[in-house]
C-alpha positions, 0 to 999 in steps of 0.5 A, a space after each residue: 741679471 736684471 728682472 723685467 716684467 714679462 707680459 707673456 708670463 703674466 697672461 699665462 699665470 692669469 689664465 691658469 688662475 682663472 682655470 683653477 678658479 673655474 674648476 674649484 667653483 664648478 665642483 661644488 653642488 651649489 646646494 646649501 648644507 642642511 643642519 640639525 640642531 640640539 638645545 642642551 640645558 646643563 644644571 650640573 657642570 660636572 656632567 657637562 664636559 663628558 656629555 659635550 665630548 660624546 656629542 663632539 664625537 658624534 659630529 655635533 659642534 657648539 654654536 652658542 651658549 648662554 648662562 641663566 639663573 633659575 628661580 632659586 638662583 641656581 646657575 644653569 647653562 643653555 648650549 645650542 649645537 648643530 651638525 650637518 645632515 648627511 
């Protein structure tokens, strides 16, 4: 059986796609999400993993991290976290 292009099927497909796109687009509120931020300074890496695990359970996500050295050359880590305000 030879397949041919059917204009009626293409038009119906485009109309259904447009309707779906319109429904999904109109279901969003249009408001920007509100976030709260937290800055964490870690000097003891052994305590960091459990602390991050607990923050993750509370809805916090890591946005960025950066290593730095204190005046006595000890390594430390700054971590920026965020979570959406409900």
